[in-house]
C-alpha positions as CSV (number, residue, x, y, z in Angstrom):
1,M,-16.1,-2.9,-1.3
2,E,-16.9,0.8,-0.1
3,D,-17.7,-0.8,3.3
4,H,-14.2,-2.1,3.4
5,P,-12.0,-0.1,5.0
6,G,-8.8,-1.6,3.3
7,F,-9.9,-1.3,-0.2
8,A,-12.4,2.0,0.2
9,T,-9.1,3.8,1.4
10,D,-7.2,2.1,-1.5
11,L,-10.0,3.0,-4.5
12,L,-9.1,6.6,-3.5
13,F,-5.7,6.2,-4.7
14,D,-6.9,3.3,-7.9
15,R,-9.8,5.6,-9.1
16,Y,-7.5,9.2,-9.0
17,Q,-4.3,7.7,-10.9
18,G,-6.6,5.3,-12.5
19,E,-9.6,3.0,-14.1
20,V,-11.7,1.1,-12.0
21,T,-14.5,-1.0,-13.8
22,D,-16.9,-3.2,-12.3
23,H,-17.3,-6.5,-13.8
24,A,-19.9,-9.4,-12.6
25,Q,-17.6,-11.5,-11.0
26,F,-14.8,-8.8,-9.8
27,W,-13.5,-5.1,-10.2
28,A,-11.0,-4.4,-12.2
29,V,-8.3,-2.0,-11.6
30,R,-6.0,-0.5,-14.2
31,T,-3.3,2.4,-13.9
32,P,-2.0,2.8,-16.9
33,S,0.7,5.7,-16.3
34,A,1.9,2.5,-14.4
35,P,2.3,-0.9,-15.6
36,D,4.9,-1.8,-13.0
37,Y,2.8,-1.3,-10.5
38,Y,1.8,-4.5,-9.3
39,F,-1.2,-3.2,-6.9
40,G,-2.7,-0.7,-9.3
41,N,-3.2,-3.2,-12.2
42,Y,-5.0,-6.1,-10.3
43,L,-8.4,-7.7,-9.7
44,L,-10.1,-7.0,-6.5
45,L,-12.8,-10.2,-6.2
46,P,-15.1,-10.6,-3.6
47,T,-14.1,-13.7,-2.2
48,P,-11.3,-15.8,-1.9
49,P,-10.5,-17.8,-4.9
50,S,-9.5,-21.3,-4.8
51,D,-7.1,-22.9,-7.3
52,R,-9.5,-24.7,-9.5
53,D,-10.4,-20.2,-10.1
54,K,-6.4,-20.2,-11.2
55,G,-7.3,-20.8,-15.4
56,W,-10.4,-18.5,-15.8
57,L,-9.2,-15.8,-13.4
58,E,-5.6,-15.4,-15.5
59,A,-7.5,-15.2,-18.9
60,S,-10.1,-12.4,-17.0
61,F,-6.6,-10.6,-15.6
62,D,-4.8,-10.8,-19.3
63,K,-8.3,-9.3,-21.1
64,W,-9.3,-6.7,-18.6
65,V,-5.6,-5.3,-17.0
66,G,-2.9,-7.5,-18.8
67,R,-3.8,-6.1,-22.1
68,D,-1.0,-3.8,-22.1
69,P,2.3,-5.5,-23.4
70,R,4.1,-3.4,-20.6
71,I,2.1,-5.3,-17.6
72,Q,4.5,-8.0,-16.6
73,H,3.0,-9.5,-13.7
74,R,-0.9,-10.5,-12.2
75,T,-2.2,-10.1,-9.0
76,F,-5.4,-10.5,-7.2
77,Q,-6.8,-9.5,-4.1
78,W,-9.7,-9.9,-2.5
79,P,-11.2,-9.4,1.6
80,L,-10.4,-11.9,4.3
81,A,-13.1,-12.7,7.0
82,E,-12.4,-13.7,10.7
83,G,-10.9,-16.5,10.6
84,Q,-11.6,-17.3,6.9
85,N,-8.3,-19.0,5.1
86,S,-7.2,-19.0,1.3
87,R,-6.7,-22.4,-0.3
88,V,-4.0,-21.1,-3.1
89,A,-1.0,-23.8,-2.8
90,G,-1.8,-24.5,-6.8
91,F,-1.1,-20.6,-7.3
92,V,2.0,-20.0,-5.1
93,S,3.3,-23.5,-6.8
94,A,2.8,-21.6,-10.2
95,G,5.0,-19.0,-8.7
96,Y,2.4,-17.1,-6.9
97,Q,3.4,-15.0,-3.9
98,Y,0.9,-15.1,-1.5
99,M,0.5,-12.1,1.6
100,E,-2.2,-11.6,4.5
101,C,-2.8,-7.9,5.6
102,V,-4.2,-6.8,8.3
103,V,-6.2,-3.5,8.3
104,L,-5.6,-1.6,11.5
105,A,-7.8,1.7,12.5
106,L,-7.2,4.4,14.8
107,D,-9.6,6.9,16.2
108,A,-8.9,9.7,18.9
109,M,-11.0,7.4,21.8
110,D,-7.8,4.9,21.1
111,W,-5.3,7.4,20.2
112,Q,-2.7,6.8,22.3
113,A,0.0,9.9,21.7
114,Q,3.5,9.7,21.9
115,A,4.5,12.6,25.3
116,H,8.4,13.1,24.6
117,H,9.8,13.6,20.7
118,V,13.5,13.0,21.2
119,F,13.7,13.7,17.3
120,A,13.3,16.9,15.2
121,A,9.7,17.4,14.6
122,A,8.1,15.5,11.6
123,R,7.0,18.6,8.7
124,P,5.2,18.3,5.3
125,F,7.5,17.7,2.5
126,T,8.6,20.9,0.3
127,P,8.8,20.1,-3.7
128,A,12.7,19.9,-3.0
129,D,12.1,17.0,-0.8
130,W,10.9,14.3,-3.3
131,G,14.3,13.8,-4.1
132,D,15.1,12.4,-0.9
133,W,12.2,10.3,-0.2
134,L,13.5,8.9,-3.8
135,A,17.0,7.9,-2.2
136,L,15.1,6.7,1.5
137,E,12.6,4.2,-0.8
138,L,15.0,3.1,-3.7
139,D,17.4,1.9,-0.2
140,G,14.5,-0.1,1.0
141,R,13.6,-1.9,-1.5
142,D,13.1,-5.8,-1.9
143,P,16.1,-7.2,-3.0
144,G,14.1,-8.9,-5.9
145,H,13.3,-5.8,-7.4
146,S,15.8,-4.5,-9.9
147,E,17.2,-0.8,-9.0
148,S,15.7,0.4,-12.6
149,V,12.0,-1.1,-12.2
150,Y,11.7,0.3,-8.9
151,L,13.1,3.8,-9.8
152,S,10.0,3.8,-11.9
153,Y,7.6,2.9,-10.0
154,L,8.6,5.0,-7.0
155,Q,8.4,8.2,-9.6
156,S,4.8,7.1,-10.5
157,R,3.9,7.2,-7.2
158,R,5.3,10.1,-6.3
159,D,3.5,11.5,-9.6
160,L,0.6,10.6,-7.7
161,Y,1.0,12.0,-4.3
162,R,2.0,15.2,-5.4
163,A,-1.1,15.5,-7.6
164,M,-3.5,14.5,-4.8
165,I,-1.6,16.7,-2.2
166,A,-1.6,19.8,-4.6
167,D,-5.6,18.9,-5.2
168,G,-6.0,19.2,-1.1
169,L,-6.5,15.2,-0.7
170,G,-3.5,15.0,1.7
171,Q,-0.1,15.4,2.8
172,W,3.7,13.7,3.1
173,W,5.7,13.7,6.5
174,G,9.0,13.5,7.0
175,I,12.2,14.1,9.9
176,W,15.2,14.4,8.8
177,Q,18.4,14.1,11.4
178,Q,21.4,15.4,10.3
179,G,20.6,16.6,6.7
180,R,19.1,13.0,5.7
181,L,15.3,12.0,5.2
182,V,15.2,9.0,7.5
183,A,11.5,8.8,8.1
184,S,8.3,9.1,6.1
185,C,5.0,8.5,5.6
186,G,1.7,10.2,3.4
187,L,-1.8,10.6,4.9
188,F,-4.3,11.1,2.3
189,F,-8.4,11.5,2.9
190,I,-11.6,10.2,2.2
191,G,-14.7,10.8,3.5
192,T,-14.4,10.1,7.4
193,M,-11.8,8.5,6.8
194,G,-7.6,8.8,6.6
195,R,-5.2,6.7,4.9
196,F,-1.5,5.8,5.8
197,Q,1.2,5.4,2.9
198,L,4.5,3.8,2.5
199,V,5.4,4.5,6.3
200,H,9.3,4.0,5.9
201,T,11.9,4.3,8.7
202,H,15.8,4.2,7.5
203,K,17.2,0.5,7.8
204,D,20.2,2.2,10.1
205,W,18.0,4.7,11.9
206,R,15.3,1.7,13.1
207,N,14.1,0.8,16.8
208,Q,15.3,4.0,17.9
209,G,11.6,5.5,18.3
210,L,11.3,6.9,15.2
211,C,8.3,5.6,13.4
212,R,6.8,5.9,16.6
213,Q,7.2,10.0,16.7
214,L,6.3,10.2,13.4
215,L,2.9,8.2,13.5
216,S,2.0,9.8,16.5
217,Q,2.6,13.4,15.3
218,V,1.0,12.8,11.8
219,A,-2.5,11.1,13.6
220,R,-2.6,14.1,15.5
221,Q,-3.4,16.3,12.7
222,G,-5.1,13.4,10.8
223,L,-7.6,12.9,13.5
224,A,-8.4,17.0,13.9
225,Q,-9.3,16.0,9.8
226,A,-11.0,12.5,9.8
227,E,-12.6,10.1,12.2
228,R,-10.7,7.2,11.7
229,L,-7.6,6.4,10.4
230,I,-6.1,3.2,8.9
231,I,-3.1,1.1,8.2
232,V,-2.7,-1.7,5.8
233,A,0.5,-4.0,6.4
234,D,2.0,-7.2,6.1
235,E,-0.1,-9.6,9.1
236,H,3.3,-10.4,10.0
237,Y,5.6,-6.7,9.2
238,H,7.4,-5.8,12.8
239,A,6.0,-2.4,12.8
240,Q,2.7,-4.0,14.1
241,R,3.7,-3.3,17.5
242,V,4.0,0.3,17.0
243,Y,1.1,0.5,15.2
244,R,-0.6,-1.3,18.0
245,S,1.3,1.1,20.9
246,L,-0.6,4.2,19.3
247,G,-3.7,2.7,19.4
248,F,-4.4,1.1,16.0
249,S,-6.6,-1.6,15.9
250,P,-7.4,-4.6,13.7
251,V,-10.7,-3.9,11.6
252,A,-10.9,-6.0,8.3
253,R,-8.2,-8.5,6.5
254,I,-7.1,-9.0,3.3
255,G,-5.9,-12.0,0.9
256,S,-3.7,-11.2,-2.1
257,L,-1.5,-13.1,-4.8
258,C,0.8,-11.9,-7.4
259,R,3.0,-12.9,-9.9
260,W,5.6,-10.5,-11.5
261,Q,8.5,-12.8,-12.8
262,A,7.2,-13.7,-17.1
263,S,7.1,-17.2,-17.2
264,A,9.8,-19.0,-19.3
265,Q,7.3,-21.9,-20.0
266,D,4.1,-19.8,-21.4
267,G,5.7,-16.4,-22.6
268,S,2.5,-14.7,-20.5
269,P,2.9,-12.0,-18.8
270,A,2.7,-13.3,-14.7
């Protein structure tokens, strides 16, 4: 997976905070300190699964990742080639959420800098800013996730990012308006690549150019340090148009399945 820009940069975070074990048919990724982190505790597959793989994949997840009783989900990820599709209707009918993500890349030759800044300039976080970040992310959570569970997940990510920043691996950036954090993102580095994390604009401040301004300023900083910057986004995520307007272009795809509600039928982690 080291030549897949999405997974190569994902593994920067997975290895820093957790454990990555290479097995014959998959990689097992575990984050013992964050059992509620669905995409930090997963099986990474070399090719798309099919419905006939469901039984042995679930058993493998339970053996290598889900043996921690605090883990109440199952997640699988894999690379998708151009034009390749996943045949996972059986997983979906069993309660899994299927998602396709696109990996977008930007280099200095393609970067389209934003000329005019309407809002305050983006600045690096200080230790005192992380409370604002927790509030921003918690307010924007998927309603399918309870506040208490999601807060636990966010706290583990905050601790990870702060530790990585202290080790010189990246930085977190934000834009404040009227004393309120309204947009933020992280950018971390591995080799010649930088990887954006959790690009987020407050729901009350969207469609005003904040995301474009934030990414433009942070990309300028990042391209001074890395040859290529990576963003991974849901295939249907509306912000893709902003990313592409700055020069990001698709370079790879990712498929995933995640089931996070415990099964009422078998009582096993789901």
